[in-house]
Backbone as a chain_set.jsonl record, in Angstrom:
{"seq": "MQNILDQYETVTEANVKEWFHVGEVSDFPENSGACIKYKTKQIAVYNFTRTSKWYATQNLCPHKMEMVLSLGMIGDKDDIPKVACPMHKKNFSLEDGSNLAGEDLKIATYPVKIEAGNVYIGFSD", "coords": {"N": [[46.362, 210.238, 52.416], [46.833, 212.231, 54.223], [48.742, 214.06, 53.326], [47.33, 215.847, 51.717], [45.874, 217.34, 53.589], [48.032, 218.57, 54.8], [48.716, 220.748, 53.212], [47.116, 222.784, 53.981], [47.068, 225.447, 56.126], [46.388, 227.456, 58.867], [46.101, 230.955, 58.457], [46.972, 234.103, 59.689], [46.193, 237.617, 59.891], [48.562, 238.859, 60.513], [50.591, 237.283, 59.383], [50.227, 237.353, 56.631], [51.325, 237.191, 53.326], [50.468, 237.66, 50.821], [47.664, 239.222, 49.418], [45.085, 237.863, 47.866], [43.069, 238.411, 45.127], [39.772, 237.419, 44.869], [37.355, 237.895, 43.705], [34.338, 239.845, 43.212], [32.182, 241.346, 45.664], [29.538, 240.866, 44.917], [29.762, 238.461, 43.596], [29.506, 236.408, 45.355], [27.302, 234.316, 47.186], [24.788, 235.429, 49.504], [24.856, 234.772, 52.988], [25.91, 232.212, 52.756], [28.188, 229.872, 51.162], [30.993, 229.764, 48.85], [33.296, 228.336, 46.513], [36.727, 228.896, 45.867], [39.802, 228.793, 43.992], [43.151, 228.672, 44.932], [46.306, 228.503, 43.9], [47.129, 225.253, 44.541], [45.138, 224.863, 46.303], [41.793, 224.476, 47.5], [39.515, 226.808, 48.537], [37.023, 227.738, 50.781], [34.73, 230.345, 50.777], [32.876, 232.525, 52.712], [30.06, 234.576, 52.844], [28.766, 236.062, 55.267], [26.174, 237.591, 55.748], [24.276, 238.095, 57.699], [25.685, 238.718, 59.946], [27.329, 240.603, 59.005], [29.93, 239.872, 58.258], [32.834, 238.326, 56.779], [34.283, 235.181, 55.929], [36.89, 232.736, 55.487], [37.859, 229.44, 54.754], [39.584, 226.259, 54.608], [38.384, 224.157, 51.996], [38.222, 221.509, 52.257], [36.834, 218.906, 54.057], [38.0, 217.564, 56.998], [37.173, 215.194, 58.095], [36.1, 213.097, 56.373], [37.607, 213.648, 54.198], [36.588, 215.142, 51.987], [35.875, 217.578, 49.495], [33.897, 219.789, 50.368], [33.049, 221.797, 52.138], [32.347, 224.418, 51.391], [29.787, 224.156, 50.586], [28.376, 223.802, 52.849], [26.071, 224.505, 55.559], [25.854, 227.688, 57.073], [25.901, 229.264, 60.248], [25.36, 229.812, 63.714], [26.772, 228.677, 66.799], [26.321, 228.797, 70.104], [26.905, 231.536, 69.907], [29.155, 231.497, 68.294], [30.335, 231.855, 65.089], [29.743, 229.442, 62.562], [30.362, 226.617, 60.331], [28.644, 223.878, 58.979], [29.495, 220.698, 57.939], [28.2, 219.517, 54.911], [27.903, 216.833, 54.4], [28.625, 215.273, 56.635], [27.892, 216.561, 58.882], [29.62, 217.704, 60.763], [30.635, 220.351, 62.831], [32.346, 223.368, 62.446], [34.25, 226.089, 63.694], [34.099, 229.249, 62.197], [35.792, 231.223, 62.855], [38.2, 230.298, 64.115], [38.585, 227.727, 63.195], [38.256, 225.501, 64.816], [36.842, 222.38, 65.968], [33.562, 222.254, 66.89], [32.404, 220.341, 68.451], [34.306, 219.438, 70.05], [35.956, 217.515, 69.064], [39.006, 216.121, 67.655], [39.402, 217.211, 65.161], [40.185, 219.787, 62.894], [39.969, 222.809, 60.969], [41.678, 224.837, 58.543], [41.866, 228.388, 58.623], [41.466, 231.574, 57.002], [42.325, 235.035, 56.595], [40.027, 237.578, 55.519], [39.48, 240.349, 53.427], [37.643, 243.215, 52.442], [37.61, 245.489, 49.878], [36.619, 248.326, 48.246], [34.427, 246.961, 47.111], [35.599, 244.602, 46.293], [36.777, 241.286, 46.961], [39.238, 239.844, 48.967], [41.527, 237.302, 49.872], [43.788, 236.372, 52.4], [47.015, 234.983, 52.148], [49.877, 233.014, 53.151], [51.802, 231.792, 51.665]], "CA": [[45.55, 211.438, 52.315], [47.309, 213.256, 55.143], [49.481, 215.107, 52.61], [46.369, 216.849, 51.256], [45.621, 218.212, 54.73], [49.246, 219.312, 55.126], [48.836, 221.983, 52.444], [46.249, 223.796, 54.582], [47.558, 225.942, 57.401], [45.723, 228.703, 59.222], [46.842, 232.189, 58.215], [46.45, 235.27, 60.39], [46.534, 238.854, 59.174], [49.957, 239.193, 60.806], [51.547, 236.564, 58.527], [49.831, 237.403, 55.222], [52.337, 237.644, 52.372], [49.764, 238.051, 49.602], [46.207, 239.337, 49.411], [44.685, 237.327, 46.565], [41.736, 238.858, 44.704], [38.953, 236.256, 44.527], [36.132, 238.309, 43.018], [33.607, 240.978, 43.755], [31.201, 240.98, 46.682], [28.336, 240.36, 44.246], [30.018, 237.111, 43.079], [29.338, 235.436, 46.435], [25.929, 234.288, 47.703], [24.615, 235.905, 50.874], [24.619, 233.759, 54.024], [26.258, 230.92, 52.172], [29.583, 229.781, 50.782], [31.393, 229.483, 47.471], [34.656, 227.811, 46.49], [37.703, 229.484, 44.946], [41.052, 228.032, 43.965], [44.39, 229.42, 45.074], [47.36, 227.522, 43.614], [46.545, 223.905, 44.578], [44.177, 224.814, 47.415], [40.398, 224.881, 47.371], [39.181, 227.629, 49.69], [35.61, 228.088, 50.927], [34.549, 231.749, 51.145], [31.514, 232.686, 53.238], [29.536, 235.925, 52.984], [27.822, 235.914, 56.387], [25.561, 238.915, 55.786], [23.518, 238.269, 58.944], [26.59, 239.318, 60.93], [28.155, 241.551, 58.251], [31.318, 239.409, 58.279], [33.296, 237.386, 55.76], [35.199, 234.164, 56.445], [37.449, 231.811, 54.502], [38.43, 228.232, 55.348], [39.842, 225.205, 53.631], [37.15, 223.544, 51.527], [38.344, 220.08, 52.547], [36.38, 218.426, 55.356], [39.028, 216.627, 57.451], [36.572, 213.952, 58.59], [36.087, 212.082, 55.307], [38.473, 214.133, 53.118], [35.752, 215.556, 50.862], [35.897, 219.019, 49.212], [32.471, 220.115, 50.445], [32.668, 222.769, 53.166], [31.714, 225.612, 50.811], [28.37, 223.824, 50.413], [27.798, 223.618, 54.167], [25.206, 225.55, 56.116], [26.496, 228.518, 58.07], [25.039, 229.731, 61.327], [26.191, 229.988, 64.896], [26.575, 227.778, 67.927], [26.764, 229.542, 71.281], [27.42, 232.813, 69.396], [30.364, 231.298, 67.498], [29.967, 231.58, 63.702], [30.198, 228.091, 62.208], [29.903, 225.94, 59.129], [28.389, 222.452, 59.178], [29.788, 219.901, 56.749], [26.926, 219.048, 54.366], [27.847, 215.371, 54.329], [28.855, 214.568, 57.889], [27.331, 217.415, 59.937], [30.627, 218.193, 61.705], [30.567, 221.805, 62.928], [33.64, 224.007, 62.617], [34.238, 227.531, 63.901], [34.605, 230.042, 61.084], [36.794, 232.153, 63.382], [39.51, 229.683, 64.361], [38.641, 226.4, 62.584], [38.118, 224.414, 65.78], [35.657, 221.529, 65.895], [32.716, 222.723, 67.981], [32.007, 219.204, 69.278], [35.461, 219.086, 70.844], [36.745, 216.452, 68.436], [40.36, 216.504, 67.289], [39.432, 217.666, 63.775], [40.261, 221.245, 62.8], [40.156, 223.289, 59.607], [42.462, 226.063, 58.412], [41.11, 229.602, 58.34], [42.231, 232.598, 56.292], [41.71, 236.357, 56.714], [39.321, 238.127, 54.352], [39.257, 241.795, 53.466], [36.799, 243.765, 51.379], [38.029, 246.842, 49.5], [35.948, 248.861, 47.052], [33.569, 245.935, 46.518], [36.399, 243.436, 45.914], [37.053, 240.341, 48.031], [40.614, 239.36, 48.99], [41.877, 236.32, 50.884], [45.198, 236.454, 52.747], [47.789, 233.731, 52.147], [51.25, 233.179, 53.617], [52.744, 231.097, 50.771]], "C": [[46.021, 212.557, 53.23], [48.042, 214.374, 54.408], [48.563, 216.177, 52.034], [46.091, 217.84, 52.384], [46.827, 219.088, 55.056], [49.373, 220.623, 54.358], [47.978, 223.113, 53.023], [46.774, 224.173, 55.959], [46.893, 227.288, 57.665], [46.661, 229.883, 59.012], [46.17, 233.296, 59.025], [46.842, 236.517, 59.6], [48.0, 239.216, 59.365], [50.949, 238.47, 59.895], [51.114, 236.466, 57.068], [50.989, 237.932, 54.384], [51.699, 238.135, 51.081], [48.268, 238.124, 49.858], [45.759, 238.985, 47.997], [43.247, 237.743, 46.252], [40.92, 237.654, 44.235], [37.635, 236.615, 43.845], [35.541, 239.547, 43.652], [32.596, 240.47, 44.767], [29.972, 240.342, 46.042], [28.521, 238.957, 43.663], [29.714, 236.02, 44.11], [27.917, 235.486, 46.985], [25.878, 234.775, 49.149], [24.282, 234.735, 51.797], [24.858, 232.344, 53.524], [27.736, 230.944, 51.802], [29.772, 229.55, 49.297], [32.854, 229.037, 47.531], [35.496, 228.564, 45.462], [38.944, 228.595, 44.973], [42.219, 228.996, 44.061], [45.528, 228.414, 44.97], [46.728, 226.133, 43.624], [45.475, 223.765, 45.654], [42.774, 225.191, 46.971], [40.022, 225.584, 48.673], [37.687, 227.959, 49.657], [35.533, 229.525, 51.436], [33.089, 231.937, 51.533], [31.185, 234.163, 53.412], [28.416, 235.842, 54.021], [27.142, 237.26, 56.614], [24.751, 239.149, 57.062], [24.375, 238.92, 60.03], [27.502, 240.368, 60.29], [29.635, 241.18, 58.298], [31.564, 238.425, 57.151], [34.29, 236.432, 56.399], [35.736, 233.342, 55.276], [38.09, 230.648, 55.261], [38.875, 227.299, 54.229], [38.495, 224.631, 53.223], [37.094, 222.055, 51.886], [37.85, 219.763, 53.959], [37.382, 217.377, 55.832], [38.474, 215.29, 57.943], [36.624, 212.842, 57.547], [36.853, 212.527, 54.068], [37.697, 214.453, 51.837], [35.82, 217.081, 50.722], [34.47, 219.558, 49.188], [32.109, 221.263, 51.381], [32.017, 224.026, 52.608], [30.219, 225.404, 50.598], [27.641, 223.687, 51.741], [26.92, 224.781, 54.59], [25.988, 226.349, 57.138], [25.455, 228.998, 59.067], [25.91, 230.038, 62.523], [25.808, 228.953, 65.942], [27.164, 228.485, 69.133], [27.472, 230.831, 70.884], [28.755, 232.703, 68.672], [29.926, 231.016, 66.064], [30.559, 230.248, 63.268], [29.688, 227.66, 60.858], [29.717, 224.475, 59.497], [28.668, 221.727, 57.882], [28.468, 219.346, 56.206], [26.8, 217.525, 54.324], [27.856, 214.709, 55.698], [28.385, 215.339, 59.111], [28.322, 217.812, 61.027], [30.587, 219.717, 61.671], [31.933, 222.382, 63.254], [33.456, 225.51, 62.789], [34.794, 228.226, 62.666], [35.689, 231.013, 61.552], [38.165, 231.509, 63.537], [39.636, 228.249, 63.831], [38.45, 225.234, 63.532], [36.822, 223.643, 65.552], [34.8, 221.855, 67.111], [32.153, 221.595, 68.831], [33.178, 218.735, 70.141], [36.307, 217.964, 70.268], [38.087, 217.006, 67.972], [40.489, 216.921, 65.823], [39.401, 219.188, 63.773], [40.43, 221.624, 61.335], [40.965, 224.59, 59.633], [41.538, 227.228, 58.081], [42.055, 230.641, 57.733], [41.556, 233.95, 56.487], [41.083, 236.804, 55.393], [39.256, 239.635, 54.524], [38.448, 242.201, 52.24], [37.281, 245.194, 51.131], [37.349, 247.224, 48.201], [35.132, 247.786, 46.338], [34.296, 244.691, 46.057], [36.725, 242.598, 47.145], [38.469, 239.812, 47.884], [40.785, 238.365, 50.141], [43.374, 236.416, 51.125], [45.857, 235.1, 52.819], [49.216, 234.021, 52.587], [52.26, 232.472, 52.727], [52.736, 231.686, 49.379]], "O": [[45.647, 213.713, 53.034], [47.969, 215.528, 54.827], [48.99, 217.321, 51.879], [46.075, 219.05, 52.155], [46.671, 220.213, 55.53], [50.073, 221.528, 54.811], [48.1, 224.264, 52.604], [46.907, 223.325, 56.842], [46.844, 228.15, 56.788], [47.846, 229.826, 59.339], [44.944, 233.406, 59.042], [47.723, 236.465, 58.742], [48.613, 239.813, 58.48], [52.041, 238.984, 59.654], [51.584, 235.589, 56.343], [51.563, 238.978, 54.685], [52.292, 238.918, 50.339], [47.678, 237.212, 50.438], [46.027, 239.723, 47.049], [42.327, 237.46, 47.02], [41.327, 236.949, 43.311], [36.881, 235.725, 43.451], [36.149, 240.199, 44.501], [32.201, 239.305, 44.732], [29.426, 239.376, 46.576], [27.54, 238.323, 43.275], [29.671, 234.838, 43.767], [27.381, 236.568, 47.226], [26.813, 234.558, 49.92], [23.528, 233.831, 51.434], [24.109, 231.415, 53.83], [28.445, 231.908, 52.089], [28.838, 229.188, 48.582], [33.56, 229.333, 48.496], [35.051, 228.833, 44.346], [39.11, 227.759, 45.861], [42.269, 230.007, 43.361], [45.697, 227.569, 45.85], [45.865, 225.855, 42.791], [44.965, 222.669, 45.888], [42.588, 226.106, 46.17], [40.185, 225.035, 49.763], [37.159, 228.403, 48.637], [36.193, 229.879, 52.413], [32.182, 231.561, 50.791], [31.933, 234.908, 54.045], [27.261, 235.582, 53.682], [27.482, 237.985, 57.549], [24.562, 240.297, 57.462], [23.856, 239.59, 60.923], [28.349, 240.952, 60.966], [30.496, 242.057, 58.369], [30.646, 237.784, 56.64], [35.045, 236.812, 57.294], [35.115, 233.265, 54.216], [38.769, 230.843, 56.269], [38.578, 227.525, 53.056], [37.56, 224.622, 54.024], [36.035, 221.431, 51.82], [38.38, 220.286, 54.939], [37.597, 216.387, 55.134], [39.239, 214.355, 58.181], [37.141, 211.759, 57.821], [36.776, 211.889, 53.018], [38.11, 214.075, 50.74], [35.822, 217.794, 51.726], [33.898, 219.762, 48.117], [30.948, 221.669, 51.411], [31.203, 224.644, 53.294], [29.47, 226.37, 50.447], [26.428, 223.478, 51.766], [27.014, 225.886, 54.056], [26.699, 225.784, 57.969], [24.273, 229.117, 58.746], [27.054, 230.47, 62.379], [24.692, 228.434, 65.966], [28.366, 228.744, 69.182], [28.508, 231.18, 71.449], [29.421, 233.715, 68.455], [29.215, 230.04, 65.827], [31.717, 229.947, 63.557], [28.742, 228.224, 60.306], [30.522, 223.899, 60.229], [28.136, 222.096, 56.835], [27.693, 218.762, 56.964], [25.692, 216.998, 54.223], [27.179, 213.703, 55.909], [28.465, 214.845, 60.235], [27.905, 218.217, 62.112], [30.512, 220.31, 60.595], [32.596, 221.956, 64.2], [32.623, 226.128, 62.126], [35.841, 227.836, 62.148], [36.422, 231.565, 60.732], [39.176, 232.09, 63.144], [40.682, 227.622, 63.998], [38.479, 224.082, 63.099], [35.846, 224.171, 65.021], [35.267, 221.743, 68.244], [31.488, 221.856, 69.834], [33.059, 217.755, 70.875], [37.262, 217.511, 70.9], [38.276, 218.221, 67.907], [41.603, 216.975, 65.303], [38.679, 219.803, 64.558], [40.974, 220.848, 60.549], [40.939, 225.337, 60.611], [40.557, 227.074, 57.353], [43.27, 230.59, 57.925], [40.328, 234.014, 56.541], [41.549, 236.453, 54.309], [39.011, 240.138, 55.62], [38.56, 241.612, 51.165], [37.352, 246.005, 52.054], [37.482, 246.539, 47.186], [35.141, 247.706, 45.109], [33.673, 243.8, 45.479], [36.925, 243.132, 48.236], [38.863, 239.379, 46.801], [40.256, 238.563, 51.235], [44.15, 236.528, 50.177], [45.349, 234.178, 53.458], [49.71, 235.136, 52.417], [53.46, 232.537, 52.995], [53.468, 231.219, 48.506]]}, "num_chains": 1, "name": "protein.A"}
């Protein structure tokens, strides 16, 4: 199963090669997540309206290898925006993908931009 995780790598705005259009702002639920597909990757997209920010992460929870993070609850822990896996309650930072319990599990994050009501996710491949 490790090879599934290998396809997910954090992307920063500095190394974006493609901004992929994933829909319109109205296609995504407020204060929740939705899943999109980019090539072979499932990406969770979060419209965090309480903070007026958007986030994108891998949809794969690295704990039990389930594609569920888009269904997780978003909130914050110590002012860090986070998603909690709906199955295992592991909390991950939406900013950098780190595990907020200090465990060695991490998720990939991707930049999001909104232009003229359209949502784009940045990819490096």
